[in-house]
N, CA, C and O atoms as a MOPAC input file, in Angstrom:
PM7 MOZYME 1SCF
protein

 N     18.37600 1    10.39900 1    13.85300 1
 C     17.58600 1    10.93300 1    14.51800 1
 C     16.26200 1    11.92400 1    13.94900 1
 O     16.58300 1    13.10300 1    13.79500 1
 N     15.52200 1    11.74800 1    13.78100 1
 C     14.28500 1    12.62400 1    13.23800 1
 C     13.89400 1    13.67800 1    13.57900 1
 O     14.95000 1    14.26200 1    13.81600 1
 N     13.08800 1    14.37800 1    13.78500 1
 C     12.42900 1    15.70900 1    13.82100 1
 C     12.38200 1    15.79800 1    15.32100 1
 O     12.46300 1    14.73900 1    15.94300 1
 N     12.26700 1    16.87300 1    15.94600 1
 C     11.97400 1    16.94200 1    17.35300 1
 C     10.93700 1    16.86100 1    18.02100 1
 O     10.18700 1    17.77600 1    17.68000 1
 N     10.59200 1    16.37400 1    18.63300 1
 C      8.87400 1    16.09500 1    18.34800 1
 C      8.11800 1    16.63500 1    19.63900 1
 O      6.90000 1    16.81300 1    19.60700 1
 N      9.16200 1    16.98400 1    21.20800 1
 C      9.04500 1    17.76000 1    22.31000 1
 C      9.21600 1    19.27300 1    22.02500 1
 O      9.62100 1    19.65200 1    20.92600 1
 N      8.97900 1    19.93100 1    22.78700 1
 C      8.91500 1    21.42700 1    23.17800 1
 C     10.08800 1    21.63500 1    24.33100 1
 O      9.91700 1    21.87000 1    25.52700 1
 N     11.44300 1    21.46300 1    23.53800 1
 C     12.37100 1    21.82500 1    24.71700 1
 C     12.12500 1    22.44600 1    25.71200 1
 O     12.05300 1    21.83000 1    26.77500 1
 N     11.90400 1    23.95600 1    25.67100 1
 C     12.08900 1    24.71800 1    26.83000 1
 C     10.40400 1    23.85800 1    27.56500 1
 O     10.62100 1    23.79000 1    28.77500 1
 N      9.76200 1    23.58600 1    27.43500 1
 C      8.59500 1    22.97500 1    28.07700 1
 C      9.11900 1    21.77300 1    29.16300 1
 O      8.82000 1    21.65600 1    30.35200 1
 N      9.98300 1    20.94600 1    28.34800 1
 C     10.72100 1    19.96700 1    29.17100 1
 C     11.97700 1    20.46700 1    30.30700 1
 O     12.36100 1    20.07400 1    31.40900 1
 N     12.30700 1    21.42500 1    29.46700 1
 C     13.38200 1    22.09200 1    30.39700 1
 C     12.82700 1    22.77200 1    31.83900 1
 O     13.37900 1    22.72800 1    32.93800 1
 N     11.67900 1    23.35300 1    31.50600 1
 C     11.00200 1    23.77800 1    32.62200 1
 C     10.69700 1    23.26800 1    33.90200 1
 O     10.97700 1    23.74600 1    35.00100 1
 N      9.91700 1    21.94900 1    33.53500 1
 C      9.70300 1    20.58700 1    33.95100 1
 C     10.67500 1    20.15100 1    34.48700 1
 O     10.35900 1    19.87000 1    35.64300 1
 N     12.03300 1    19.85900 1    34.23800 1
 C     12.67900 1    19.45800 1    34.74200 1
 C     13.40100 1    20.54700 1    35.83300 1
 O     13.24600 1    20.10700 1    36.97200 1
 N     13.86600 1    21.35300 1    35.82900 1
 C     13.95500 1    22.59400 1    36.74100 1
 C     13.28500 1    22.52500 1    37.06400 1
 O     13.72800 1    21.44000 1    37.44000 1
 N     12.06100 1    22.57000 1    37.56700 1
 C     10.77500 1    22.39300 1    38.85300 1
 C     10.82200 1    21.54200 1    39.57700 1
 O     10.20700 1    21.45200 1    40.64000 1
 N     11.73500 1    20.61000 1    39.00300 1
 C     12.17200 1    19.33200 1    40.01300 1
 C     13.62400 1    19.58000 1    40.49400 1
 O     14.15400 1    18.75200 1    41.23500 1
 N     14.24200 1    20.62400 1    40.12100 1
 C     15.44100 1    21.11000 1    40.49500 1
 C     16.30000 1    20.20200 1    40.24100 1
 O     16.82100 1    19.65700 1    41.21400 1
 N     16.62200 1    19.85600 1    39.13100 1
 C     17.75600 1    19.38700 1    38.01900 1
 C     18.04700 1    20.14700 1    36.50300 1
 O     17.17300 1    20.49800 1    35.71000 1
 N     19.14700 1    20.25900 1    36.37900 1
 C     19.05500 1    20.58200 1    35.30400 1
 C     19.09000 1    19.60400 1    34.27800 1
 O     18.97700 1    18.40000 1    34.50900 1
 N     19.28000 1    20.21100 1    32.87900 1
 C     18.59600 1    19.11200 1    31.88300 1
 C     19.90600 1    18.93000 1    30.87700 1
 O     20.50400 1    19.94800 1    30.53000 1
 N     20.24500 1    17.93200 1    30.51900 1
 C     22.03800 1    17.86300 1    29.61700 1
 C     21.32900 1    17.83600 1    28.25800 1
 O     20.21600 1    17.39200 1    27.97800 1
 N     22.42500 1    18.53200 1    27.34200 1
 C     22.36400 1    18.32800 1    26.00600 1
 C     21.54100 1    17.63700 1    25.49400 1
 O     20.49900 1    18.09300 1    25.02300 1
 N     21.87700 1    16.31200 1    25.48800 1
 C     21.09000 1    15.27200 1    24.88400 1
 C     19.67800 1    14.60600 1    25.18500 1
 O     19.15500 1    13.67900 1    24.56600 1
 N     19.11900 1    15.39800 1    26.43600 1
 C     18.06600 1    14.89500 1    26.61700 1
 C     16.91100 1    14.95200 1    26.05700 1
 O     16.13700 1    14.06500 1    26.41700 1
 N     16.54500 1    15.65400 1    25.33400 1
 C     15.74300 1    16.66800 1    25.04800 1
 C     15.74600 1    15.16100 1    23.51700 1
 O     15.02400 1    14.18500 1    23.31200 1
 N     16.75900 1    15.65600 1    22.91500 1
 C     16.77200 1    14.39200 1    21.50500 1
 C     16.43800 1    12.87300 1    21.90000 1
 O     15.84400 1    12.21500 1    21.04700 1
 N     16.83200 1    12.13200 1    23.36100 1
 C     16.87900 1    11.29800 1    23.47900 1
 C     15.04700 1    11.07900 1    23.94700 1
 O     14.36800 1    10.09400 1    23.65700 1
 N     14.71600 1    11.94600 1    24.49700 1
 C     13.03700 1    11.74300 1    24.88600 1
 C     12.28800 1    12.40000 1    23.50800 1
 O     11.05900 1    12.46300 1    23.48200 1
 N     12.85300 1    12.73500 1    22.71800 1
 C     12.23600 1    12.76300 1    21.39400 1
 C     12.01400 1    11.30600 1    20.49000 1
 O     11.11700 1    10.81700 1    19.80300 1
 N     13.04300 1    11.02700 1    20.81500 1
 C     13.17500 1     9.66600 1    19.98000 1
 C     12.02800 1     8.61700 1    21.20100 1
 O     11.09500 1     7.84900 1    20.96600 1
 N     12.46600 1     8.92600 1    22.07400 1
 C     11.09300 1     7.83800 1    22.91200 1
 C      9.81300 1     8.22700 1    22.12900 1
 O      9.11300 1     7.45500 1    21.47400 1
 N      9.66200 1     9.30200 1    22.27300 1
 C      7.99100 1     9.90200 1    22.01000 1
 C      8.02900 1     8.97200 1    20.55200 1
 O      7.22600 1     8.04300 1    20.63900 1
 N      8.80000 1     8.99700 1    19.17400 1
 C      8.59000 1     8.57100 1    18.17200 1
 C      8.79800 1     7.13000 1    18.41200 1
 O      8.96600 1     6.65900 1    17.28700 1
 N      8.85100 1     6.48900 1    18.99700 1
 C      8.72200 1     4.92400 1    19.46600 1
 C      7.49900 1     5.12900 1    19.75500 1
 O      6.89800 1     5.35500 1    18.70500 1
 N      6.63900 1     5.17800 1    20.87400 1
 C      5.94700 1     5.00000 1    21.15300 1
 C      4.19400 1     5.73000 1    20.12400 1
 O      3.00000 1     5.43300 1    20.17700 1
 N      4.95400 1     6.66100 1    19.38600 1
 C      4.05800 1     7.04100 1    18.37300 1
 C      3.68000 1     5.67100 1    17.65600 1
 O      2.60400 1     5.12100 1    17.88900 1
 N      4.75000 1     5.07400 1    16.64900 1
 C      4.94400 1     4.16200 1    16.04600 1
 C      4.24200 1     2.92400 1    16.42900 1
 O      3.48500 1     2.27600 1    15.70600 1
 N      4.58400 1     2.66300 1    17.67200 1
 C      3.86000 1     1.43300 1    18.47000 1
 C      2.53000 1     1.69200 1    18.61000 1
 O      1.81900 1     0.70100 1    18.77300 1
 N      2.08200 1     2.60400 1    18.59200 1
 C      0.28400 1     3.35400 1    18.62400 1
 C     -0.01900 1     3.00100 1    16.73900 1
 O     -1.09800 1     2.80400 1    16.17900 1
 N      0.53100 1     3.01300 1    16.50700 1
 C     -0.34400 1     3.44700 1    14.61100 1
 C     -0.18100 1     2.05300 1    14.72800 1
 O     -1.21700 1     1.39900 1    14.61100 1
 N      1.18300 1     1.25100 1    14.99000 1
 C      0.97200 1    -0.59100 1    14.72700 1
 C     -0.34900 1    -1.21700 1    15.26000 1
 O     -1.09300 1    -1.92600 1    14.58100 1
 N     -0.51500 1    -0.92900 1    16.33400 1
 C     -1.51400 1    -1.26400 1    17.41500 1
 C     -2.79100 1    -0.80400 1    16.69100 1
 O     -3.51100 1    -1.73600 1    16.33300 1
 N     -3.15500 1     0.23400 1    16.44600 1
 C     -3.93100 1     1.06800 1    15.64000 1
 C     -4.53100 1     0.23500 1    14.29800 1
 O     -5.70100 1     0.05900 1    13.95900 1
 N     -3.48400 1    -0.13200 1    13.77300 1
 C     -3.73700 1    -1.27100 1    11.96500 1
 C     -3.88800 1    -2.25200 1    12.46000 1
 O     -4.75900 1    -2.89800 1    11.87800 1
 N     -3.24800 1    -3.01200 1    13.73300 1
 C     -3.52200 1    -4.41100 1    13.97800 1
 C     -4.82000 1    -4.66500 1    14.22500 1
 O     -5.36800 1    -5.71800 1    13.89800 1
 N     -5.45300 1    -3.59600 1    14.88800 1
 C     -6.93600 1    -3.61400 1    15.13000 1
 C     -7.85100 1    -3.25700 1    14.44200 1
 O     -8.84200 1    -2.94600 1    15.10300 1
 N     -8.00900 1    -3.11400 1    12.80200 1
 C     -8.29300 1    -2.92400 1    11.68300 1
 C     -8.81000 1    -1.04900 1    11.52800 1
 O     -9.51200 1    -0.55400 1    10.64600 1
 N     -8.15200 1    -0.34700 1    12.73700 1
 C     -8.09200 1     1.34800 1    12.45300 1
 C     -7.41100 1     1.84700 1    12.05600 1
 O     -6.26700 1     1.40600 1    12.16900 1
 N     -7.63900 1     3.15500 1    11.29100 1
 C     -6.54100 1     3.88700 1    10.96500 1
 C     -6.62900 1     5.15900 1    11.85700 1
 O     -5.78800 1     6.05500 1    11.78200 1
 N     -7.87500 1     5.19500 1    12.85500 1
 C     -7.24600 1     6.43300 1    13.78300 1
 C     -6.73800 1     5.66700 1    14.87900 1
 O     -7.03900 1     4.47900 1    14.99400 1
 N     -5.76200 1     6.43300 1    15.94400 1
 C     -4.82700 1     6.13100 1    16.75600 1
 C     -5.69600 1     6.78000 1    17.70900 1
 O     -6.00800 1     7.95500 1    17.51100 1
 N     -6.08200 1     6.21700 1    18.62200 1
 C     -6.30700 1     6.36200 1    20.08300 1
 C     -5.68300 1     6.03800 1    21.24800 1
 O     -4.63000 1     5.45600 1    21.51100 1
 N     -6.66800 1     6.60200 1    21.97800 1
 C     -5.44800 1     6.66300 1    24.17400 1
 C     -5.11700 1     5.41400 1    23.77100 1
 O     -3.99300 1     5.23200 1    23.30200 1
 N     -6.13500 1     4.22600 1    23.89600 1
 C     -6.02800 1     2.98100 1    24.01100 1
 C     -4.50600 1     2.47500 1    23.41100 1
 O     -3.84300 1     1.65800 1    24.04900 1
 N     -4.22900 1     2.80400 1    22.66400 1
 C     -3.21000 1     2.58400 1    21.48700 1
 C     -1.65000 1     2.95000 1    22.47000 1
 O     -0.60100 1     2.33800 1    22.26700 1
 N     -1.77400 1     3.82800 1    23.30700 1
 C     -0.65300 1     4.26300 1    24.03100 1
 C      0.12000 1     3.35900 1    25.11500 1
 O      1.09700 1     3.81100 1    25.71200 1

């Protein structure tokens, strides 16, 4: 796994606010999902001939 792309404390605050606990591997798994989403958005932008990733690529 690469660098953590989410703010762990913010994620934990949201989970706690929903009345749940955060497992030790959740933040890493969430970060991996975010990285995958970014990579897909980049590929979509490139596929459409753009270098700028936009909201519509998400």
